[in-house]
C-alpha positions in Angstrom: 219.4 75.5 177.6 215.7 75.1 176.9 214.8 78.7 175.4 216.1 80.8 172.3 216.9 83.9 174.4 219.0 81.8 176.5 221.1 80.4 173.2 221.1 84.2 172.0 222.7 85.5 175.1 225.7 82.6 175.2 228.7 83.6 173.2 228.9 82.1 169.9 232.3 80.1 171.1 230.6 78.5 173.8 227.6 77.0 171.4 230.2 76.1 169.2 232.0 73.8 171.7 228.8 72.4 172.8 227.5 71.5 169.5 230.5 71.5 167.4 231.9 73.9 164.6 229.4 74.3 161.9 226.1 73.3 164.0 226.9 75.7 167.0 227.7 78.7 164.5 224.2 77.6 162.9 222.4 77.6 166.1 224.2 81.1 167.8 223.3 82.9 164.2 219.5 81.7 164.1 219.0 82.5 167.7 220.3 85.8 166.9 218.0 86.1 163.9 220.9 85.9 161.6 219.6 83.9 158.1 221.9 84.8 155.1 219.4 82.0 153.1 217.4 84.1 150.4 213.6 84.9 150.6 211.8 82.9 148.0 208.1 83.8 147.6 205.8 81.2 147.8 204.5 80.1 144.5 200.5 80.0 144.2 198.7 77.6 142.1 197.3 78.9 138.8 194.0 77.3 139.4 191.5 76.1 142.2 188.8 73.6 141.9 185.8 72.3 144.4 184.0 68.9 143.1 180.4 68.2 144.7 178.7 65.0 144.3 174.7 64.7 144.6 173.6 61.7 146.8 170.8 61.3 144.5 170.3 62.2 140.8 169.9 65.8 141.1 166.5 66.8 139.4 165.4 70.4 141.1 166.9 73.3 139.3 166.7 75.3 142.8 168.6 73.0 144.6 171.3 72.6 141.7 171.6 76.2 141.7 172.1 76.4 145.6 174.6 73.6 145.5 176.6 75.6 142.9 176.2 79.0 144.9 177.6 76.9 147.8 180.7 75.7 145.6 181.1 79.5 144.4 181.3 80.7 148.2 183.4 77.3 149.6 185.9 78.1 146.8 186.4 81.7 147.6 186.8 81.0 151.0 188.4 77.6 151.9 192.0 78.3 153.7 194.2 79.6 151.3 192.4 80.1 148.5 191.5 83.1 146.4 190.3 85.9 149.0 192.4 84.7 151.8 195.3 84.2 149.4 194.8 87.5 147.7 194.3 85.8 144.2 191.8 86.7 141.3 190.1 84.6 138.9 190.2 85.5 134.9 188.1 82.4 134.3 185.6 79.8 135.3 185.2 76.3 134.0 182.0 74.3 135.2 181.9 70.6 134.6 178.5 69.0 134.9 178.3 65.3 135.3 175.0 64.3 134.3 173.5 60.7 134.0 174.6 59.9 130.7 175.9 56.4 129.7 179.7 55.9 129.9 179.9 58.7 132.3 180.7 61.6 130.0 180.6 65.0 131.2 179.9 68.5 130.2 182.4 71.3 130.2 181.9 75.1 130.0 184.6 77.6 130.2 184.3 80.9 130.1 186.4 83.9 131.0 185.7 87.0 133.0 185.1 90.3 132.1 187.8 91.6 134.4 189.6 89.4 137.1 187.4 88.9 140.5 187.2 87.1 143.5 184.2 88.7 144.4 181.4 86.0 145.1 178.9 88.3 143.1 180.7 88.1 140.0 181.8 84.4 140.1 178.2 83.4 141.1 176.6 85.2 138.1 179.4 83.9 135.6 178.7 80.4 137.1 175.0 80.5 136.7 175.4 81.4 133.1 177.3 78.5 132.5 174.7 76.5 134.2 172.1 78.0 131.7 174.2 77.7 128.8 174.8 73.9 129.6 171.1 73.3 128.8 170.4 71.0 131.2 167.3 72.3 133.1 165.6 68.9 132.9 168.6 66.9 133.2 169.5 64.2 135.8 173.1 65.5 137.5 175.1 63.3 139.6 177.7 66.0 140.1 179.2 69.5 139.9 183.0 70.6 139.6 184.0 74.5 139.3 187.3 75.3 138.8 188.6 78.9 138.6 191.7 79.1 136.3 194.0 81.8 135.3 194.7 83.1 139.0 196.5 86.1 139.3 197.5 88.3 142.2 194.4 90.5 143.1 197.0 93.7 143.7 197.5 93.3 139.8 194.0 94.2 139.6 193.0 97.5 138.3 190.6 98.8 140.9 187.9 100.9 138.4 185.8 103.5 140.2 182.1 102.6 140.2 179.1 104.7 140.8 177.0 101.3 141.3 176.1 102.1 145.1 174.5 98.3 145.0 177.7 96.4 144.3 179.9 98.1 146.6 177.2 97.7 149.3 177.3 94.3 148.5 181.3 94.1 148.4 181.0 95.8 152.3 178.6 93.2 153.0 180.9 90.5 151.8 184.0 91.7 153.6 181.6 91.4 157.0 180.3 87.8 156.0 183.9 86.9 155.5 184.9 88.2 159.1 181.9 86.2 160.7 182.9 82.7 158.8 186.4 83.4 160.5 184.8 83.7 163.8 182.3 81.1 163.4 183.7 78.4 160.8 182.5 78.4 157.1 180.1 75.7 157.4 177.8 77.8 159.8 176.9 80.5 157.3 176.3 80.4 153.9 173.7 81.6 151.4 173.6 77.8 150.2 173.0 76.5 153.9 170.2 79.0 154.5 168.6 77.7 151.5 168.7 74.2 152.5 167.8 74.7 156.1 164.5 76.9 154.7 163.5 74.1 152.7 
């Protein structure tokens, strides 16, 4: 027997004689889609993190922002993360690794006004964290963005908005997600476009 259908069509007593009592009963039951075990839902992680190291000390504010935007997009789209996983973040923490003696870092956390997994919301908060760090002229060696206090996106109340521009961005975001699924996440992205254009 090389196929499950053939095993399912075989009388259970015959399968038990071939495989032994317990193994035969189990194989016959599973071939007939009988599984008495309880379904245990997968526990999703409470946070997601992406780190990026700069090959050289970063001084250009526009390049650092492009890298930060790239992290925001990658964190939302990596397999099993946020939108694909159906999770929304309630908080963001940005860790900057400047060129300081002793390898110290600067960490800035911030709660979101409402849980979100949309690039636009998370980008806005990430940029505010970057501005609040006050390192416009600092030399950075790396960035880490952590989305914390993740919850099921289905629990987030959907507010009725009259902001047609935001709604258009969300429709465009969904379309870009589909394009990324087709072409791969490395081929489409605002930060990638920035790098190619410069």
